[in-house]
FIDREN-338513 format. One record per atom (N, C-alpha, C, O): x, y negated, z; residue number from 1; residue in three letters; atom name. Coordinates in pm, 1 decimal. Example, Ala and Ser with C-alpha at 12.3 -4.5 7.8 and 13.67 -1.06 7.14 Angstrom:
FIDREN-338513
<<1319.0, 569.0, 780.0>, 1, ALA, N>
<<1230.0, 450.0, 780.0>, 1, ALA, CA>
<<1320.0, 330.0, 780.0>, 1, ALA, C>
<<1423.6, 331.9, 846.5>, 1, ALA, O>
<<1285.0, 225.0, 708.0>, 2, SER, N>
<<1367.0, 106.0, 714.0>, 2, SER, CA>
<<1290.0, -3.0, 787.0>, 2, SER, C>
<<1340.9, -113.8, 803.9>, 2, SER, O>
end
This chain:
FIDREN-338513
<<7634.1, -2609.7, -830.9>, 1, MET, N>
<<7749.0, -2589.1, -915.2>, 1, MET, CA>
<<7756.9, -2440.8, -949.6>, 1, MET, C>
<<7756.7, -2355.3, -861.0>, 1, MET, O>
<<7763.8, -2411.5, -1078.0>, 2, LYS, N>
<<7770.1, -2273.9, -1125.4>, 2, LYS, CA>
<<7914.6, -2240.7, -1160.6>, 2, LYS, C>
<<7984.3, -2320.8, -1222.8>, 2, LYS, O>
<<7958.9, -2121.6, -1120.0>, 3, GLN, N>
<<8095.5, -2079.8, -1146.3>, 3, GLN, CA>
<<8094.3, -1942.6, -1213.2>, 3, GLN, C>
<<8026.1, -1851.1, -1167.1>, 3, GLN, O>
<<8170.0, -1928.7, -1321.8>, 4, THR, N>
<<8179.6, -1803.7, -1394.9>, 4, THR, CA>
<<8326.5, -1761.2, -1400.0>, 4, THR, C>
<<8413.7, -1840.8, -1434.7>, 4, THR, O>
<<8352.8, -1636.0, -1365.4>, 5, THR, N>
<<8489.0, -1584.6, -1368.6>, 5, THR, CA>
<<8498.6, -1471.2, -1468.6>, 5, THR, C>
<<8417.8, -1378.3, -1466.7>, 5, THR, O>
<<8598.4, -1479.3, -1556.6>, 6, THR, N>
<<8628.5, -1372.3, -1650.7>, 6, THR, CA>
<<8778.7, -1346.0, -1643.6>, 6, THR, C>
<<8853.7, -1420.9, -1581.1>, 6, THR, O>
<<8820.5, -1238.1, -1709.0>, 7, TYR, N>
<<8961.5, -1199.2, -1705.9>, 7, TYR, CA>
<<9011.9, -1172.7, -1846.5>, 7, TYR, C>
<<8941.3, -1115.2, -1929.4>, 7, TYR, O>
<<9134.0, -1214.8, -1872.5>, 8, ILE, N>
<<9202.9, -1186.0, -1997.1>, 8, ILE, CA>
<<9315.7, -1090.3, -1959.3>, 8, ILE, C>
<<9385.1, -1112.0, -1859.9>, 8, ILE, O>
<<9334.0, -985.2, -2037.7>, 9, ILE, N>
<<9433.6, -883.2, -2006.3>, 9, ILE, CA>
<<9553.3, -899.5, -2100.6>, 9, ILE, C>
<<9538.8, -899.6, -2222.8>, 9, ILE, O>
<<9672.7, -913.3, -2039.7>, 10, LYS, N>
<<9797.1, -934.5, -2113.5>, 10, LYS, CA>
<<9890.6, -816.9, -2087.8>, 10, LYS, C>
<<9895.0, -763.2, -1977.1>, 10, LYS, O>
<<9964.9, -777.7, -2190.0>, 11, HIS, N>
<<10065.2, -673.0, -2173.9>, 11, HIS, CA>
<<10179.2, -726.6, -2088.1>, 11, HIS, C>
<<10219.8, -841.6, -2104.7>, 11, HIS, O>
<<10231.3, -644.9, -1996.7>, 12, LYS, N>
<<10337.1, -688.9, -1905.0>, 12, LYS, CA>
<<10467.0, -724.1, -1976.6>, 12, LYS, C>
<<10534.1, -820.1, -1938.6>, 12, LYS, O>
<<10503.1, -649.2, -2078.3>, 13, LEU, N>
<<10633.1, -668.7, -2142.6>, 13, LEU, CA>
<<10626.9, -751.0, -2270.5>, 13, LEU, C>
<<10726.4, -811.5, -2310.3>, 13, LEU, O>
<<10512.6, -753.8, -2334.1>, 14, LEU, N>
<<10496.4, -825.5, -2460.5>, 14, LEU, CA>
<<10410.7, -949.3, -2440.3>, 14, LEU, C>
<<10328.1, -955.0, -2349.2>, 14, LEU, O>
<<10430.8, -1046.3, -2524.5>, 15, ASP, N>
<<10345.5, -1164.9, -2521.4>, 15, ASP, CA>
<<10223.9, -1136.8, -2609.0>, 15, ASP, C>
<<10204.9, -1199.9, -2713.0>, 15, ASP, O>
<<10140.8, -1039.9, -2565.0>, 16, ALA, N>
<<10027.1, -994.4, -2643.8>, 16, ALA, CA>
<<9907.4, -971.5, -2552.8>, 16, ALA, C>
<<9921.7, -926.3, -2439.2>, 16, ALA, O>
<<9789.0, -1003.2, -2604.3>, 17, TYR, N>
<<9664.2, -997.6, -2528.0>, 17, TYR, CA>
<<9569.0, -897.9, -2591.9>, 17, TYR, C>
<<9566.8, -882.9, -2714.1>, 17, TYR, O>
<<9490.3, -829.9, -2509.4>, 18, ILE, N>
<<9393.7, -731.9, -2559.5>, 18, ILE, CA>
<<9279.0, -804.7, -2630.1>, 18, ILE, C>
<<9224.3, -902.6, -2579.1>, 18, ILE, O>
<<9244.1, -754.1, -2749.0>, 19, THR, N>
<<9138.6, -818.0, -2828.2>, 19, THR, CA>
<<9013.6, -731.5, -2843.0>, 19, THR, C>
<<8917.2, -772.8, -2907.5>, 19, THR, O>
<<9014.3, -611.7, -2783.7>, 20, ASN, N>
<<8897.7, -523.6, -2794.8>, 20, ASN, CA>
<<8865.0, -465.5, -2658.2>, 20, ASN, C>
<<8935.4, -490.4, -2560.4>, 20, ASN, O>
<<8759.4, -389.1, -2652.7>, 21, LYS, N>
<<8716.4, -325.3, -2528.0>, 21, LYS, CA>
<<8735.6, -175.0, -2542.1>, 21, LYS, C>
<<8646.1, -105.5, -2590.2>, 21, LYS, O>
<<8852.4, -123.8, -2500.5>, 22, PRO, N>
<<8872.7, 21.3, -2510.4>, 22, PRO, CA>
<<8781.3, 96.0, -2414.1>, 22, PRO, C>
<<8751.0, 47.3, -2305.3>, 22, PRO, O>
<<8738.5, 212.6, -2454.5>, 23, SER, N>
<<8649.1, 294.0, -2371.1>, 23, SER, CA>
<<8694.8, 438.2, -2375.6>, 23, SER, C>
<<8793.8, 470.6, -2441.2>, 23, SER, O>
<<8623.7, 523.9, -2306.7>, 24, ASP, N>
<<8656.9, 666.3, -2309.6>, 24, ASP, CA>
<<8642.1, 722.6, -2451.3>, 24, ASP, C>
<<8718.1, 810.7, -2491.3>, 24, ASP, O>
<<8545.5, 672.4, -2526.2>, 25, ASN, N>
<<8522.7, 720.0, -2663.4>, 25, ASN, CA>
<<8625.5, 664.1, -2761.2>, 25, ASN, C>
<<8671.8, 735.3, -2850.2>, 25, ASN, O>
<<8660.7, 538.8, -2745.2>, 26, THR, N>
<<8757.8, 471.8, -2831.8>, 26, THR, CA>
<<8866.3, 413.2, -2743.4>, 26, THR, C>
<<8853.6, 300.3, -2696.0>, 26, THR, O>
<<8972.1, 488.2, -2721.0>, 27, SER, N>
<<9074.1, 446.6, -2624.4>, 27, SER, CA>
<<9182.9, 357.3, -2683.3>, 27, SER, C>
<<9268.2, 307.6, -2609.8>, 27, SER, O>
<<9180.9, 336.7, -2813.1>, 28, GLU, N>
<<9283.8, 254.6, -2876.9>, 28, GLU, CA>
<<9271.7, 109.0, -2832.0>, 28, GLU, C>
<<9162.6, 51.9, -2829.8>, 28, GLU, O>
<<9385.8, 50.4, -2796.3>, 29, ILE, N>
<<9389.0, -90.3, -2754.7>, 29, ILE, CA>
<<9448.3, -172.0, -2867.9>, 29, ILE, C>
<<9553.9, -138.1, -2921.4>, 29, ILE, O>
<<9380.2, -280.0, -2904.4>, 30, ASN, N>
<<9429.4, -372.3, -3006.6>, 30, ASN, CA>
<<9480.5, -498.2, -2938.0>, 30, ASN, C>
<<9422.1, -545.6, -2840.5>, 30, ASN, O>
<<9590.7, -551.6, -2990.7>, 31, TYR, N>
<<9653.4, -669.2, -2930.9>, 31, TYR, CA>
<<9666.5, -781.4, -3032.4>, 31, TYR, C>
<<9664.1, -759.3, -3153.4>, 31, TYR, O>
<<9680.2, -901.9, -2979.9>, 32, SER, N>
<<9712.8, -1018.6, -3060.8>, 32, SER, CA>
<<9806.2, -1107.3, -2980.0>, 32, SER, C>
<<9793.9, -1117.1, -2857.9>, 32, SER, O>
<<9898.9, -1171.3, -3048.6>, 33, THR, N>
<<9985.7, -1267.9, -2980.6>, 33, THR, CA>
<<9917.1, -1404.2, -2970.9>, 33, THR, C>
<<9968.3, -1495.6, -2906.3>, 33, THR, O>
<<9802.9, -1416.8, -3034.5>, 34, ASN, N>
<<9726.0, -1541.0, -3033.0>, 34, ASN, CA>
<<9633.1, -1539.7, -2910.6>, 34, ASN, C>
<<9537.3, -1462.5, -2906.4>, 34, ASN, O>
<<9661.0, -1623.7, -2812.7>, 35, PHE, N>
<<9583.7, -1628.5, -2688.2>, 35, PHE, CA>
<<9434.8, -1653.7, -2714.2>, 35, PHE, C>
<<9349.6, -1600.5, -2643.0>, 35, PHE, O>
<<9403.6, -1733.7, -2814.8>, 36, SER, N>
<<9263.0, -1766.4, -2842.1>, 36, SER, CA>
<<9183.7, -1646.5, -2893.8>, 36, SER, C>
<<9060.7, -1650.0, -2893.0>, 36, SER, O>
<<9250.8, -1541.1, -2938.3>, 37, ARG, N>
<<9181.8, -1419.8, -2985.6>, 37, ARG, CA>
<<9161.8, -1317.4, -2874.4>, 37, ARG, C>
<<9101.3, -1212.6, -2897.0>, 37, ARG, O>
<<9211.8, -1346.4, -2754.9>, 38, ALA, N>
<<9200.4, -1252.0, -2643.2>, 38, ALA, CA>
<<9054.4, -1231.9, -2604.7>, 38, ALA, C>
<<8975.3, -1326.2, -2604.4>, 38, ALA, O>
<<9019.9, -1107.3, -2572.0>, 39, ARG, N>
<<8883.8, -1075.7, -2528.9>, 39, ARG, CA>
<<8871.1, -1105.0, -2380.9>, 39, ARG, C>
<<8960.8, -1073.4, -2302.7>, 39, ARG, O>
<<8760.7, -1164.8, -2342.4>, 40, GLU, N>
<<8735.0, -1192.4, -2201.7>, 40, GLU, CA>
<<8654.0, -1077.9, -2142.7>, 40, GLU, C>
<<8554.1, -1034.7, -2200.1>, 40, GLU, O>
<<8698.4, -1029.7, -2027.5>, 41, PHE, N>
<<8629.6, -923.4, -1954.7>, 41, PHE, CA>
<<8565.6, -985.3, -1831.3>, 41, PHE, C>
<<8623.8, -1074.0, -1768.7>, 41, PHE, O>
<<8447.0, -939.3, -1796.4>, 42, ASN, N>
<<8378.4, -999.3, -1681.2>, 42, ASN, CA>
<<8407.9, -926.7, -1550.5>, 42, ASN, C>
<<8351.1, -960.6, -1446.7>, 42, ASN, O>
<<8495.8, -827.6, -1554.4>, 43, GLY, N>
<<8529.8, -754.5, -1432.9>, 43, GLY, CA>
<<8436.8, -638.2, -1406.7>, 43, GLY, C>
<<8469.2, -549.1, -1328.1>, 43, GLY, O>
<<8321.7, -637.8, -1471.5>, 44, LEU, N>
<<8225.8, -529.4, -1455.8>, 44, LEU, CA>
<<8221.2, -441.4, -1579.9>, 44, LEU, C>
<<8149.2, -341.7, -1584.2>, 44, LEU, O>
<<8300.1, -480.3, -1682.2>, 45, ASP, N>
<<8303.3, -403.3, -1806.0>, 45, ASP, CA>
<<8350.6, -261.6, -1777.8>, 45, ASP, C>
<<8437.1, -239.4, -1693.1>, 45, ASP, O>
<<8294.6, -168.8, -1847.7>, 46, ASN, N>
<<8333.0, -29.2, -1833.0>, 46, ASN, CA>
<<8443.6, 1.1, -1934.0>, 46, ASN, C>
<<8426.7, 85.0, -2022.5>, 46, ASN, O>
<<8556.7, -68.0, -1919.8>, 47, ALA, N>
<<8667.7, -52.6, -2012.9>, 47, ALA, CA>
<<8773.2, 39.4, -1952.7>, 47, ALA, C>
<<8791.6, 43.4, -1831.1>, 47, ALA, O>
<<8842.2, 113.1, -2039.4>, 48, SER, N>
<<8948.5, 203.5, -1995.5>, 48, SER, CA>
<<9083.0, 141.0, -2029.2>, 48, SER, C>
<<9132.3, 155.9, -2141.0>, 48, SER, O>
<<9142.4, 71.5, -1933.4>, 49, ILE, N>
<<9270.9, 5.0, -1954.0>, 49, ILE, CA>
<<9363.9, 46.0, -1840.8>, 49, ILE, C>
<<9330.6, 31.1, -1723.3>, 49, ILE, O>
<<9480.6, 97.6, -1877.1>, 50, ASP, N>
<<9582.0, 132.5, -1778.7>, 50, ASP, CA>
<<9649.2, 2.9, -1732.0>, 50, ASP, C>
<<9732.1, -53.7, -1803.3>, 50, ASP, O>
<<9613.6, -42.9, -1613.8>, 51, MET, N>
<<9663.1, -171.3, -1565.4>, 51, MET, CA>
<<9809.2, -165.3, -1519.0>, 51, MET, C>
<<9866.1, -268.5, -1483.4>, 51, MET, O>
<<9870.5, -47.1, -1518.9>, 52, SER, N>
<<10012.4, -40.3, -1483.1>, 52, SER, CA>
<<10098.5, -102.8, -1593.4>, 52, SER, C>
<<10212.7, -141.4, -1568.5>, 52, SER, O>
<<10043.8, -112.8, -1715.1>, 53, ASP, N>
<<10114.6, -175.0, -1827.2>, 53, ASP, CA>
<<10065.2, -316.3, -1857.8>, 53, ASP, C>
<<10113.7, -380.0, -1951.3>, 53, ASP, O>
<<9969.8, -365.1, -1780.2>, 54, HIS, N>
<<9905.8, -492.8, -1810.9>, 54, HIS, CA>
<<9891.9, -578.9, -1686.0>, 54, HIS, C>
<<9902.1, -530.4, -1573.3>, 54, HIS, O>
<<9868.6, -707.0, -1708.6>, 55, ILE, N>
<<9834.0, -798.0, -1599.8>, 55, ILE, CA>
<<9703.2, -867.1, -1636.2>, 55, ILE, C>
<<9671.1, -884.7, -1753.7>, 55, ILE, O>
<<9629.0, -905.5, -1533.9>, 56, ALA, N>
<<9501.9, -975.3, -1555.3>, 56, ALA, CA>
<<9523.9, -1124.1, -1530.5>, 56, ALA, C>
<<9591.0, -1163.4, -1435.1>, 56, ALA, O>
<<9467.3, -1204.2, -1616.2>, 57, ILE, N>
<<9470.3, -1349.8, -1601.7>, 57, ILE, CA>
<<9326.6, -1392.9, -1574.7>, 57, ILE, C>
<<9238.0, -1372.8, -1657.7>, 57, ILE, O>
<<9304.7, -1452.2, -1458.1>, 58, MET, N>
<<9170.1, -1491.9, -1419.3>, 58, MET, CA>
<<9136.8, -1629.0, -1479.1>, 58, MET, C>
<<9216.1, -1722.8, -1471.1>, 58, MET, O>
<<9019.0, -1638.1, -1538.7>, 59, LYS, N>
<<8968.6, -1764.0, -1594.7>, 59, LYS, CA>
<<8841.8, -1800.0, -1518.7>, 59, LYS, C>
<<8746.4, -1722.2, -1516.1>, 59, LYS, O>
<<8840.7, -1916.5, -1457.3>, 60, THR, N>
<<8723.5, -1962.9, -1383.9>, 60, THR, CA>
<<8672.3, -2089.9, -1449.5>, 60, THR, C>
<<8746.7, -2186.4, -1467.8>, 60, THR, O>
<<8545.2, -2088.8, -1484.6>, 61, VAL, N>
<<8479.9, -2205.1, -1543.3>, 61, VAL, CA>
<<8376.8, -2254.3, -1442.8>, 61, VAL, C>
<<8288.5, -2179.7, -1400.5>, 61, VAL, O>
<<8389.6, -2380.8, -1405.4>, 62, THR, N>
<<8295.7, -2441.0, -1311.1>, 62, THR, CA>
<<8210.7, -2542.4, -1386.0>, 62, THR, C>
<<8261.5, -2635.9, -1447.9>, 62, THR, O>
<<8080.7, -2521.1, -1378.5>, 63, GLU, N>
<<7986.1, -2609.2, -1446.0>, 63, GLU, CA>
<<7921.6, -2700.0, -1343.0>, 63, GLU, C>
<<7866.6, -2653.8, -1243.1>, 63, GLU, O>
<<7929.0, -2828.2, -1368.4>, 64, THR, N>
<<7863.5, -2922.8, -1279.0>, 64, THR, CA>
<<7765.1, -3006.4, -1359.8>, 64, THR, C>
<<7786.0, -3032.8, -1478.1>, 64, THR, O>
<<7660.1, -3046.3, -1294.9>, 65, THR, N>
<<7561.2, -3134.4, -1355.6>, 65, THR, CA>
<<7552.7, -3259.5, -1270.3>, 65, THR, C>
<<7531.8, -3252.9, -1149.2>, 65, THR, O>
<<7569.1, -3372.8, -1335.2>, 66, GLU, N>
<<7563.7, -3499.2, -1262.8>, 66, GLU, CA>
<<7451.8, -3585.5, -1319.4>, 66, GLU, C>
<<7428.4, -3588.4, -1440.2>, 66, GLU, O>
<<7384.2, -3654.5, -1231.3>, 67, TYR, N>
<<7280.5, -3749.0, -1270.2>, 67, TYR, CA>
<<7321.6, -3885.1, -1218.1>, 67, TYR, C>
<<7366.2, -3898.9, -1104.2>, 67, TYR, O>
<<7306.0, -3985.2, -1302.8>, 68, LYS, N>
<<7343.0, -4120.3, -1263.3>, 68, LYS, CA>
<<7241.6, -4216.3, -1323.1>, 68, LYS, C>
<<7213.2, -4212.6, -1442.8>, 68, LYS, O>
<<7188.6, -4300.6, -1239.4>, 69, GLU, N>
<<7093.2, -4401.0, -1285.6>, 69, GLU, CA>
<<7167.6, -4508.3, -1362.0>, 69, GLU, C>
<<7269.8, -4559.3, -1315.9>, 69, GLU, O>
<<7115.9, -4542.6, -1479.2>, 70, VAL, N>
<<7176.8, -4646.4, -1560.3>, 70, VAL, CA>
<<7072.5, -4751.5, -1592.3>, 70, VAL, C>
<<6953.4, -4722.5, -1603.7>, 70, VAL, O>
<<7118.7, -4871.3, -1606.1>, 71, HIS, N>
<<7028.2, -4983.3, -1640.7>, 71, HIS, CA>
<<7053.7, -5020.7, -1786.6>, 71, HIS, C>
<<7167.3, -5044.8, -1827.5>, 71, HIS, O>
<<6945.6, -5024.8, -1863.4>, 72, ILE, N>
<<6954.8, -5058.1, -2004.1>, 72, ILE, CA>
<<6889.1, -5193.7, -2024.7>, 72, ILE, C>
<<6771.5, -5212.6, -1993.7>, 72, ILE, O>
<<6966.1, -5286.8, -2077.0>, 73, ASP, N>
<<6912.4, -5421.1, -2103.9>, 73, ASP, CA>
<<6817.2, -5412.9, -2221.3>, 73, ASP, C>
<<6843.7, -5346.3, -2321.3>, 73, ASP, O>
<<6705.1, -5482.7, -2206.4>, 74, GLY, N>
<<6616.4, -5482.5, -2321.7>, 74, GLY, CA>
<<6477.1, -5511.6, -2293.2>, 74, GLY, C>
<<6394.5, -5513.7, -2384.4>, 74, GLY, O>
end
């Protein structure tokens, strides 16, 4: 079973999510109120985000592969 964890960053006071990856070179943070436009961070990203104004929402995707024998008439 494979598991992938990413994080979505939300502003603490606003219903807005970060849509870009701010860095030391480009520190501007862009937001969207549309959750589907939120950027996913893998936790290892070298992003510059002041987390005192934000909260992280953890997203875990678990991939499973199942095999099942089936009988086909014919």
